[in-house]
Backbone bond lengths (Angstrom), bond angles and torsions (degrees), N, CA, C in turn:
res aa  C-N    CA-C-N  psi(-1)  N-CA   C-N-CA  omega(-1)  CA-C   N-CA-C  phi
1 M - - - 1.458 - - 1.476 114.30 -
2 D 1.307 122.47 124.39 1.412 123.54 -175.66 1.553 113.80 -73.82
3 M 1.337 114.62 172.34 1.490 118.04 -171.11 1.582 107.25 -72.24
4 K 1.335 121.40 -33.29 1.375 119.45 -177.37 1.544 111.65 -69.99
5 T 1.301 114.78 -34.06 1.487 116.88 173.85 1.533 113.47 -64.44
6 E 1.358 112.77 -40.01 1.462 117.43 177.79 1.512 112.99 -62.37
7 E 1.363 113.57 -39.14 1.478 119.32 179.73 1.519 109.16 -69.06
8 A 1.211 118.45 -37.89 1.524 120.58 178.75 1.432 107.20 -64.69
9 K 1.296 123.05 -49.99 1.494 127.92 177.94 1.521 108.21 -52.44
10 S 1.315 116.63 -45.68 1.525 120.26 -174.69 1.585 107.78 -66.38
11 M 1.283 114.74 -39.21 1.470 118.26 -177.87 1.620 109.71 -67.45
12 I 1.309 113.43 -37.61 1.479 117.73 178.34 1.516 112.14 -66.80
13 E 1.300 115.97 -40.14 1.457 118.77 -172.06 1.552 110.37 -77.85
14 V 1.325 121.28 -8.96 1.470 120.54 173.60 1.486 108.55 -90.78
15 L 1.272 120.13 -9.81 1.484 121.40 178.18 1.541 108.13 -72.44
16 P 1.418 114.38 143.77 1.458 116.36 179.97 1.548 111.83 -64.56
17 E 1.311 114.84 147.74 1.553 117.42 -174.70 1.511 109.73 -59.78
18 G 1.275 121.06 -36.48 1.375 121.67 178.48 1.501 114.63 -61.64
19 C 1.349 117.17 -36.73 1.470 121.62 174.12 1.497 111.74 -64.54
20 I 1.288 115.58 -43.57 1.454 119.28 -177.24 1.656 107.01 -66.60
21 A 1.320 114.00 -42.84 1.449 113.67 178.36 1.497 112.45 -60.54
22 K 1.298 118.60 -38.63 1.476 120.55 178.92 1.517 109.39 -61.17
23 I 1.272 117.95 -41.60 1.467 121.23 179.66 1.506 110.18 -63.12
24 L 1.378 114.75 -47.81 1.450 116.54 -176.87 1.527 112.67 -63.36
25 S 1.341 113.95 -30.40 1.515 120.15 -177.30 1.486 110.34 -61.19
26 H 1.330 116.55 -17.82 1.539 120.19 -175.86 1.521 107.98 -98.69
27 T 1.296 120.52 5.68 1.492 123.61 175.33 1.540 105.74 -99.63
28 A 1.282 113.81 -169.09 1.508 121.57 175.99 1.478 109.25 -100.88
29 P 1.269 120.24 156.51 1.517 122.77 -178.19 1.439 114.55 -55.34
30 V 1.323 117.82 -37.50 1.573 119.01 178.82 1.426 108.60 -70.90
31 D 1.369 120.68 -33.93 1.482 119.37 176.83 1.448 116.69 -69.92
32 S 1.346 115.64 -38.27 1.417 124.27 175.09 1.592 110.83 -56.88
33 C 1.287 113.36 -44.76 1.447 119.10 -179.14 1.541 106.88 -63.67
34 R 1.243 116.74 -47.85 1.577 118.99 -177.74 1.475 112.08 -59.61
35 L 1.424 113.30 -45.65 1.413 121.61 -178.75 1.566 112.62 -56.95
36 S 1.415 113.81 -35.21 1.426 120.43 -176.23 1.512 110.33 -63.22
37 L 1.413 114.39 -20.91 1.507 115.02 179.35 1.446 114.86 -89.06
38 V 1.421 116.11 -3.76 1.546 120.15 -179.56 1.440 111.08 -72.24
39 C 1.359 118.11 -53.94 1.436 118.69 -178.39 1.557 111.69 -149.19
40 K 1.282 118.17 172.10 1.478 123.42 -171.98 1.484 107.66 -67.57
41 G 1.369 118.39 -36.23 1.449 122.70 -179.17 1.524 111.73 -60.64
42 F 1.262 120.65 -34.44 1.435 124.51 174.62 1.389 116.47 -72.28
43 C 1.436 117.47 -34.51 1.460 124.63 -165.63 1.520 109.16 -64.77
44 S 1.375 114.66 -48.27 1.469 118.49 -177.75 1.551 111.15 -71.22
45 A 1.335 117.36 -40.90 1.505 117.02 -178.49 1.482 112.90 -69.08
46 A 1.343 119.05 -30.12 1.410 122.09 -179.50 1.469 112.03 -72.05
47 K 1.310 122.88 -5.61 1.434 121.80 176.43 1.609 110.96 -101.43
48 S 1.330 115.05 -5.08 1.454 122.63 -175.89 1.513 113.15 -63.36
49 D 1.281 111.18 152.19 1.483 116.83 177.39 1.579 110.03 -69.65
50 T 1.284 116.44 -24.80 1.515 120.88 179.38 1.482 108.82 -61.36
51 V 1.368 118.80 -39.19 1.366 123.37 -179.16 1.512 113.31 -70.83
52 W 1.323 113.27 -51.15 1.480 120.34 -172.09 1.450 115.38 -79.78
53 D 1.337 118.84 -22.68 1.439 121.81 171.92 1.571 112.61 -64.49
54 R 1.295 112.07 -31.59 1.503 114.83 178.25 1.502 111.40 -78.30
55 F 1.375 117.60 -24.34 1.455 120.33 172.27 1.464 116.86 -71.78
56 L 1.323 114.66 -28.89 1.518 120.68 177.78 1.472 108.99 -73.21
57 P 1.379 117.10 148.37 1.403 119.12 179.12 1.528 110.35 -66.72
58 S 1.318 113.62 141.91 1.562 119.69 -178.00 1.532 110.59 -63.74
59 D 1.323 119.83 -23.98 1.411 122.86 -175.74 1.544 109.65 -107.46
60 L 1.240 117.85 23.77 1.437 123.01 -176.31 1.515 112.98 -57.12
61 I 1.349 118.10 -46.91 1.442 120.42 -176.01 1.490 109.16 -66.34
62 S 1.283 123.67 -35.15 1.451 123.18 177.79 1.491 109.55 -71.40
63 I 1.249 118.62 -28.97 1.498 121.83 -175.58 1.521 108.41 -75.17
64 I 1.256 121.56 -42.37 1.467 125.64 -177.18 1.539 115.32 -103.59
65 S 1.328 116.83 5.08 1.529 118.40 -173.09 1.577 111.81 -61.88
66 D 1.346 117.44 -29.99 1.492 118.09 -178.16 1.547 113.51 -89.56
67 S 1.313 115.82 3.13 1.474 119.65 -176.16 1.605 108.14 -81.24
68 P 1.268 116.40 135.57 1.556 120.91 176.31 1.562 107.79 -59.56
69 S 1.272 116.82 -25.92 1.458 120.21 -174.14 1.516 114.79 -87.08
70 A 1.320 115.81 -9.10 1.459 120.77 -174.82 1.415 116.97 -55.49
71 S 1.337 117.75 -50.43 1.526 121.69 -177.26 1.548 111.68 -65.47
72 S 1.278 118.09 -38.31 1.453 122.79 177.28 1.512 111.45 -69.73
73 L 1.300 114.70 -32.78 1.466 117.42 -178.20 1.529 108.62 -68.33
74 F 1.398 116.43 -41.77 1.462 115.23 179.93 1.558 111.31 -73.79
75 S 1.289 116.35 -34.81 1.493 120.68 -174.84 1.624 107.66 -70.73
76 T 1.243 118.63 -28.46 1.473 119.09 -174.75 1.554 110.20 -96.11
77 S 1.300 119.65 1.38 1.488 124.10 -176.74 1.541 104.42 -108.73
78 P 1.341 115.20 103.07 1.475 118.22 -179.25 1.595 113.52 -74.38
79 S 1.253 115.46 -11.09 1.454 119.04 -179.78 1.546 108.67 -144.14
80 K 1.350 115.21 168.44 1.419 121.76 173.79 1.535 109.01 -70.71
81 K 1.273 118.42 -34.39 1.424 118.59 176.01 1.503 114.39 -63.84
82 S 1.399 113.19 -41.70 1.499 117.82 176.49 1.504 108.81 -65.37
83 L 1.338 123.62 -38.74 1.376 124.98 174.68 1.542 116.12 -58.27
84 Y 1.380 110.82 -45.13 1.470 120.24 176.74 1.524 111.93 -57.37
85 L 1.376 115.20 -47.26 1.511 119.84 -175.18 1.480 110.47 -69.65
86 T 1.393 115.71 -34.81 1.397 119.64 179.02 1.560 113.57 -63.17
87 L 1.366 110.77 -41.88 1.468 115.38 177.13 1.522 111.86 -70.85
88 S 1.275 119.58 -22.85 1.457 120.54 -179.53 1.474 108.17 -79.71
89 D 1.373 119.88 -35.36 1.471 119.05 -176.47 1.534 115.81 -96.51
90 H 1.359 114.29 -10.52 1.440 113.39 -175.17 1.623 107.19 -139.57
91 P 1.189 120.57 106.04 1.557 123.17 179.13 1.514 108.43 -63.18
92 I 1.306 115.89 144.66 1.400 127.13 -179.62 1.539 110.91 -109.47
93 V 1.321 117.92 128.99 1.462 122.76 -176.63 1.532 107.89 -78.65
94 I 1.336 116.30 129.89 1.449 120.05 -178.59 1.551 111.08 -129.52
95 E 1.340 118.80 175.43 1.477 121.58 171.30 1.526 107.75 60.66
96 N 1.255 117.35 51.32 1.572 117.18 176.35 1.488 111.42 55.68
97 G 1.384 121.23 33.69 1.417 121.25 176.63 1.480 115.06 84.95
98 K 1.283 117.67 3.69 1.455 122.19 -175.81 1.560 113.21 -81.52
99 K 1.328 115.94 -30.43 1.467 121.20 -177.55 1.611 109.66 -137.33
100 S 1.254 112.01 165.47 1.523 114.22 166.08 1.451 107.38 -128.28
101 F 1.416 115.07 163.31 1.404 124.56 -175.70 1.520 109.57 -135.26
102 Q 1.329 117.48 141.64 1.381 122.18 169.59 1.495 108.89 -158.91
103 L 1.373 113.56 172.99 1.469 120.37 178.44 1.579 109.16 -106.01
104 E 1.359 109.74 146.34 1.515 116.10 168.69 1.454 106.84 -78.13
105 K 1.376 117.91 123.34 1.398 122.75 -169.05 1.565 113.36 -60.35
106 Q 1.296 119.87 -44.03 1.430 120.50 -173.29 1.539 112.01 -71.38
107 S 1.290 119.29 -35.91 1.466 120.44 -172.65 1.544 114.40 -116.17
108 G 1.385 119.57 -12.37 1.380 122.31 176.36 1.642 108.68 78.66
109 R 1.327 118.48 8.61 1.479 116.48 177.00 1.577 111.37 -76.61
110 K 1.314 112.98 158.59 1.410 120.48 -174.99 1.502 113.07 -76.04
111 I 1.407 114.56 141.09 1.454 122.33 172.84 1.547 106.50 -122.57
112 Y 1.270 116.39 128.84 1.475 120.55 174.13 1.544 109.79 -119.11
113 M 1.317 116.14 148.74 1.481 121.81 169.96 1.503 107.99 -124.34
114 L 1.269 117.62 128.33 1.506 122.16 173.45 1.561 106.25 -87.70
115 S 1.328 115.61 119.52 1.514 117.31 179.09 1.515 109.63 -67.60
116 A 1.329 113.48 167.22 1.474 118.03 -177.48 1.576 108.95 -62.02
117 R 1.301 116.42 -30.07 1.453 119.74 -178.06 1.572 109.13 -74.24
118 D 1.261 117.80 -17.29 1.526 123.87 179.36 1.570 110.09 -93.79
119 I 1.321 113.63 7.74 1.520 116.54 -171.20 1.552 100.56 -121.70
120 S 1.344 115.82 143.28 1.420 122.68 177.07 1.519 110.75 -87.82
121 I 1.348 113.39 109.68 1.500 118.25 -177.49 1.506 111.79 -109.28
122 A 1.256 114.23 124.47 1.487 117.40 179.18 1.515 111.57 -58.47
123 L 1.362 115.32 123.10 1.492 124.20 -176.86 1.481 110.35 64.02
124 G 1.348 121.60 21.68 1.375 124.64 -177.91 1.558 113.68 -69.89
125 D 1.292 117.11 -19.48 1.474 121.82 179.88 1.597 109.98 -97.49
126 T 1.329 117.43 10.60 1.420 121.17 176.82 1.502 112.77 -107.66
127 P 1.335 116.19 105.75 1.487 119.64 -176.55 1.543 117.61 -52.16
128 Q 1.316 113.93 -23.79 1.483 120.40 179.46 1.532 109.77 -59.96
129 F 1.437 114.52 -34.73 1.406 121.05 -168.93 1.565 113.13 -110.03
130 W 1.307 116.52 -36.88 1.457 120.03 177.33 1.547 109.42 -133.34
131 D 1.364 112.80 148.56 1.534 118.49 174.56 1.540 103.79 -128.91
132 W 1.363 111.90 171.33 1.464 119.42 -173.87 1.494 111.24 -126.54
133 P 1.231 121.50 76.86 1.498 123.69 -175.11 1.494 110.44 -81.59
134 I 1.376 116.59 167.43 1.400 123.82 179.35 1.683 103.38 -102.90
135 L 1.362 111.16 126.62 1.407 115.30 174.04 1.484 110.60 -115.62
136 P 1.408 122.15 119.08 1.344 124.54 -175.36 1.606 112.92 -54.25
137 E 1.384 114.78 -35.45 1.423 117.13 -174.73 1.563 112.57 -78.55
138 S 1.288 117.73 -9.29 1.501 121.40 176.63 1.533 115.74 -79.33
139 R 1.277 115.20 140.17 1.466 119.93 173.82 1.425 114.17 -63.24
140 F 1.383 118.83 -26.44 1.452 123.32 -178.55 1.412 118.35 -96.85
141 R 1.246 123.79 162.33 1.482 122.37 -175.74 1.434 117.30 -68.07
142 E 1.406 115.35 -22.06 1.452 119.94 178.14 1.572 108.39 -155.25
143 V 1.299 115.98 158.99 1.436 121.05 176.76 1.528 109.15 -127.21
144 A 1.277 121.83 163.04 1.402 129.38 179.07 1.532 109.06 -90.45
145 R 1.337 115.36 123.39 1.551 117.58 176.47 1.491 108.63 -121.36
146 L 1.272 112.99 129.66 1.497 119.60 -174.96 1.552 107.19 -84.75
147 R 1.308 115.98 121.01 1.452 123.31 177.65 1.518 112.27 -80.43
148 I 1.420 115.73 -59.70 1.418 118.52 169.59 1.516 109.19 -171.09
149 V 1.322 110.84 133.29 1.535 120.15 172.39 1.464 110.45 -147.49
150 C 1.340 114.80 161.20 1.459 117.74 175.08 1.527 110.57 -98.07
151 W 1.342 119.36 -16.46 1.441 120.78 177.05 1.560 105.97 -135.24
152 F 1.287 114.59 158.60 1.485 118.21 -165.09 1.546 108.59 -146.53
153 A 1.345 112.45 130.21 1.447 120.43 -175.20 1.483 115.42 -161.12
154 F 1.276 118.40 131.28 1.470 120.50 169.11 1.544 113.05 -152.80
155 E 1.240 116.10 156.90 1.492 118.33 179.63 1.557 111.83 -152.44
156 G 1.281 112.71 152.16 1.452 120.91 -177.22 1.495 110.76 -134.59
157 T 1.302 119.45 152.76 1.370 122.95 174.23 1.560 114.47 -130.15
158 I 1.331 118.90 153.83 1.417 123.07 179.49 1.505 108.45 -148.45
159 N 1.314 119.86 138.45 1.452 124.20 174.30 1.575 109.46 -66.03
160 K 1.230 116.02 134.32 1.442 120.61 -179.31 1.552 115.28 -54.05
161 H 1.313 112.54 -34.57 1.445 112.91 -173.78 1.584 110.93 -70.29
162 M 1.285 116.51 -15.69 1.480 114.95 176.41 1.576 110.84 -88.02
163 I 0.996 101.60 -3.38 1.414 102.41 -159.37 1.585 126.51 -18.44
164 N 28.282 128.62 126.66 1.426 149.21 62.45 1.509 108.60 -76.36
165 A 1.298 114.57 89.63 1.358 119.70 -169.58 1.591 112.28 -117.27
166 F 1.387 112.71 162.95 1.490 114.06 172.89 1.485 107.57 -139.44
167 G 1.395 115.30 165.21 1.436 115.62 179.55 1.530 110.57 100.75
168 F 1.316 117.59 -9.61 1.443 121.96 -171.78 1.560 108.81 -108.05
169 D 1.306 117.77 20.24 1.418 121.87 -174.27 1.557 114.08 -117.83
170 E 1.229 115.55 10.04 1.410 121.41 178.91 1.614 115.26 -107.75
171 I 1.396 109.82 -49.24 1.454 117.24 179.52 1.496 107.70 -122.77
172 P 1.242 117.75 128.31 1.480 120.53 177.79 1.545 113.95 -67.15
173 I 1.337 115.01 158.01 1.485 122.21 -178.92 1.534 105.21 -91.03
174 E 1.300 116.03 139.18 1.519 125.01 175.48 1.510 108.03 -92.36
175 L 1.257 117.71 120.91 1.560 121.93 176.84 1.494 108.34 -110.23
176 T 1.334 111.55 135.84 1.456 117.85 -179.87 1.522 111.17 -131.03
177 V 1.335 114.51 135.46 1.434 121.58 176.50 1.467 111.98 -130.93
178 G 1.308 120.77 130.64 1.478 120.96 -178.55 1.430 113.45 -163.51
179 V 1.383 118.69 171.10 1.429 123.40 168.79 1.448 113.63 -90.46
180 L 1.381 116.66 137.39 1.423 115.37 -179.82 1.528 114.58 -67.64
181 G 1.315 111.11 136.66 1.511 119.27 178.28 1.499 110.15 -162.41
182 D 1.311 122.12 -117.26 1.392 129.03 179.25 1.485 114.12 -73.00
183 Q 1.333 122.40 137.58 1.467 122.15 -178.13 1.467 111.02 -66.99
184 I 1.372 121.13 137.54 1.408 123.79 175.09 1.478 109.28 -124.05
185 T 1.291 118.57 151.99 1.442 122.94 178.06 1.552 111.68 -130.40
186 M 1.299 111.37 168.24 1.475 114.75 178.61 1.503 110.63 -145.19
187 R 1.320 122.09 153.93 1.441 124.94 -178.98 1.569 107.09 -102.53
188 I 1.381 114.95 124.79 1.465 121.21 172.51 1.496 106.86 -123.90
189 N 1.403 117.05 124.94 1.493 123.68 177.68 1.536 105.85 54.01
190 G 1.270 122.31 42.22 1.443 120.59 177.25 1.411 117.84 79.66
191 K 1.399 118.44 -6.68 1.462 120.75 -179.85 1.470 111.77 -102.24
192 Q 1.263 124.35 148.14 1.456 128.21 -176.97 1.588 102.47 -97.82
193 V 1.388 111.88 117.64 1.482 116.65 178.90 1.513 107.78 -125.04
194 T 1.359 110.54 134.58 1.569 117.41 178.71 1.458 105.84 -81.35
195 V 1.342 117.77 123.95 1.481 118.74 178.91 1.417 114.60 -111.46
196 G 1.433 116.06 -4.57 1.484 115.23 -178.72 1.521 109.98 179.98
197 V 1.253 115.38 163.64 1.525 116.04 170.39 1.565 101.12 -121.25
198 L 1.349 111.28 86.42 1.466 119.39 -168.57 1.516 111.67 -113.18
199 G 1.327 112.54 154.80 1.500 119.38 -178.75 1.498 110.55 -100.84
200 D 1.334 115.25 -139.51 1.476 121.32 -172.12 1.525 112.10 -74.59
201 Q 1.324 119.72 -34.16 1.419 122.48 -174.53 1.515 109.04 -94.58
202 I 1.379 115.91 99.17 1.447 122.14 -178.49 1.492 109.43 -126.37
203 S 1.353 117.19 124.62 1.480 120.25 179.06 1.542 101.44 -123.65
204 T 1.431 111.18 123.61 1.402 116.34 176.45 1.537 112.73 -131.55
205 K 1.261 117.61 138.40 1.471 119.88 -179.85 1.465 112.70 -154.05
206 N 1.433 117.36 158.86 1.358 121.38 175.91 1.525 113.45 -98.76
207 V 1.305 117.92 139.61 1.494 120.39 177.23 1.547 111.93 -143.85
208 W 1.371 114.10 161.08 1.473 122.25 174.36 1.454 110.04 -89.15
209 L 1.330 122.06 133.54 1.417 125.45 173.31 1.478 116.26 -90.06
210 D 1.365 113.35 -16.40 1.443 119.98 -179.30 1.603 107.81 -96.22
211 P 1.314 112.23 106.85 1.555 114.89 -172.79 1.498 113.48 -65.42
212 D 1.367 118.88 -12.51 1.446 119.86 -172.43 1.537 109.06 -108.94
213 Y 1.288 119.24 1.94 1.473 123.67 -179.93 1.485 110.38 -65.00
214 D 1.278 119.72 127.48 1.512 125.20 175.97 1.554 109.22 -95.51
215 D 1.319 113.26 109.61 1.446 116.23 -175.54 1.590 110.36 -106.46
216 R 1.306 116.25 16.57 1.497 119.29 -171.74 1.640 109.64 -67.26
217 E 1.328 116.92 -26.79 1.462 120.87 -173.76 1.575 105.23 -84.95
218 R 1.260 121.93 -7.19 1.405 120.93 -176.50 1.489 110.10 -74.58
219 D 1.337 119.27 149.60 1.410 119.99 -177.89 1.574 111.38 -125.27
220 D 1.373 112.47 18.92 1.427 118.98 -176.00 1.623 108.45 -109.94
221 E 1.306 113.56 -174.16 1.405 121.26 -176.55 1.553 113.15 -68.09
222 F 1.333 114.23 -7.54 1.468 113.93 -175.29 1.546 112.79 -98.00
223 Q 1.392 114.33 7.10 1.464 119.30 179.78 1.577 107.91 -74.12
224 G 1.332 116.15 136.64 1.443 123.12 177.60 1.540 117.80 72.03
225 L 1.315 114.01 25.98 1.518 118.29 178.50 1.482 108.78 -74.08
226 E 1.295 114.07 158.05 1.466 127.34 178.14 1.521 107.35 -58.00
227 R 1.333 116.29 141.95 1.446 120.68 171.82 1.575 114.15 -133.51
228 P 1.313 118.23 166.65 1.477 120.84 -172.72 1.489 111.70 -55.92
229 K 1.331 120.53 152.74 1.469 126.17 169.18 1.458 111.03 -129.97
230 G 1.273 114.45 156.86 1.510 122.71 -175.01 1.568 109.20 -67.79
231 R 1.345 110.88 149.73 1.442 119.31 172.65 1.526 110.46 -115.33
232 S 1.292 116.70 162.10 1.489 120.23 176.44 1.549 116.70 -62.32
233 D 1.367 113.00 -23.49 1.469 115.58 176.68 1.480 114.44 -88.61
234 G 1.308 122.83 5.09 1.409 127.81 172.34 1.516 112.55 98.41
235 F 1.362 118.81 -7.66 1.459 119.18 175.40 1.469 109.08 -91.37
236 L 1.335 113.22 171.99 1.430 122.94 177.38 1.585 108.60 -103.43
237 E 1.301 114.00 151.07 1.511 115.75 178.95 1.427 105.93 -142.58
238 I 1.459 112.05 157.18 1.492 121.30 170.16 1.453 108.58 -140.52
239 E 1.283 114.58 142.75 1.505 118.49 -179.70 1.555 115.01 -68.60
240 M 1.222 124.16 126.94 1.429 125.89 -177.57 1.496 110.52 -88.78
241 G 1.271 116.22 -28.32 1.495 122.60 -177.59 1.561 114.44 152.86
242 E 1.269 116.99 -173.86 1.484 118.24 179.18 1.532 108.93 -137.40
243 F 1.286 114.52 163.73 1.540 122.68 179.77 1.504 105.56 -145.49
244 F 1.338 114.54 159.54 1.471 123.47 172.21 1.507 108.11 -97.59
245 N 1.318 115.76 131.19 1.430 120.87 173.30 1.547 110.72 -88.87
246 S 1.279 114.17 106.68 1.452 118.05 -176.61 1.577 109.84 -80.77
247 G 1.252 120.49 -13.84 1.409 127.11 -177.94 1.479 118.35 90.28
248 L 1.395 114.96 3.21 1.448 120.66 175.62 1.482 111.70 -76.23
249 E 1.369 117.30 118.50 1.460 122.28 -172.00 1.499 112.42 -64.86
250 D 1.375 119.92 -23.53 1.477 119.79 -171.79 1.555 109.10 -93.39
251 E 1.316 118.95 3.69 1.425 120.74 179.10 1.608 108.49 -82.76
252 V 1.329 112.35 137.88 1.478 118.93 177.29 1.504 110.94 -120.66
253 V 1.351 117.67 133.58 1.444 120.85 177.24 1.499 111.89 -96.06
254 E 1.270 115.35 137.70 1.490 117.81 -178.88 1.543 104.93 -118.75
255 M 1.357 115.60 135.81 1.452 125.03 176.89 1.475 110.15 -128.48
256 G 1.441 116.67 133.34 1.421 118.02 -175.14 1.473 112.25 -146.52
257 A 1.322 118.36 164.81 1.464 124.68 174.31 1.518 109.82 -136.15
258 L 1.299 117.43 140.34 1.491 122.25 -174.35 1.461 110.31 -143.47
259 E 1.345 115.58 135.97 1.462 122.22 168.65 1.484 107.73 -145.82
260 N 1.317 120.82 111.09 1.471 120.33 179.37 1.543 109.09 -145.30
261 R 1.357 115.96 26.05 1.432 118.09 -178.40 1.513 110.39 -108.32
262 G 1.286 120.26 -21.22 1.516 119.52 -178.55 1.445 117.16 -77.75
263 G 1.357 118.13 -35.38 1.386 123.04 177.70 1.531 117.79 69.36
264 H 1.280 115.79 9.59 1.502 121.42 178.75 1.567 109.37 -106.15
265 S 1.289 115.68 162.58 1.499 118.54 -175.07 1.529 110.68 -70.97
266 K 1.337 113.52 147.65 1.456 121.42 174.80 1.493 109.70 -135.50
267 C 1.351 116.53 140.95 1.467 116.99 -178.79 1.511 110.48 -159.98
268 G 1.351 117.07 166.72 1.450 121.50 175.24 1.516 112.95 91.33
269 F 1.288 118.79 -13.50 1.514 122.67 -175.76 1.583 106.04 -68.69
270 I 1.288 114.74 129.56 1.476 123.68 174.81 1.472 112.41 -112.12
271 L 1.471 120.57 123.45 1.394 125.52 -173.98 1.580 104.50 -114.58
272 E 1.374 112.52 115.16 1.432 118.14 174.66 1.490 111.29 -86.52
273 G 1.372 115.90 -41.75 1.458 118.15 178.11 1.438 109.57 169.11
274 I 1.368 114.81 -178.39 1.437 126.65 178.21 1.522 111.25 -109.92
275 E 1.322 123.60 115.20 1.431 122.22 178.30 1.464 117.39 -92.20
276 I 1.227 121.71 135.33 1.453 124.22 178.18 1.563 105.99 -116.32
277 R 1.372 111.97 117.27 1.486 116.32 -176.11 1.470 110.33 -138.89
278 P 1.335 118.47 161.49 1.499 120.16 178.77 1.466 110.68 -67.95
279 K 1.272 118.40 147.78 1.493 124.07 171.61 1.450 112.98 -80.93
280 N 1.357 117.22 127.19 1.503 121.11 -179.40 1.486 110.28 -81.35
């Protein structure tokens, strides 16, 4: 370590801890943790509530106030840093079990998941086609399980300010993400089908929902499409699309999936929810 670096460290270490904490609170959580390794002066300040209170959302209490886990979350978190890390590692169920909330660890930005019950599923209330089992590994009380259908569609919406299956290996699923605005329609097999009430930001793509389907022998435009990947919680996920958050509170984002071209039976698909998280 050169002399200038040593001098800089010495100057930092003579600063009051409160001053260092104030400086660190204007960085990002990941930067604060890295800086705490630089010198002793940073280490203590980086643990202070002054720093981590700023990294927590200002509306945190209102977001999780109706959660049954809220009181235990605060009582078992001895510091704001502990509270932050708990919310980063363990999503908390809110809005009477309809959504979950957590923080993205590196940035502190909000992550929401709409539960299957908070998603509009075509024929979802018909036991012949869908049922609602309890899965111990799910964060929600129940998930949606497809029993059998020939066509498949679901959609979910969220306000911007919050921000072993078979039958899925023949025709890819169309995913759409957009901001609510003017109604748009599309024609499928000669029939006009409304797929959303979307505005300017529209992202549509085709994907495979069967992670094991081998499409290498296909010679059409569906070869090489994206397929689901594993998550840390044991579920599979696939990106539906992305949108830009302009900060307008009255904007609503709609996300949906559609497959009605194959005409063959599909079953076994389990839907836990749709996650909305910041793009890294």
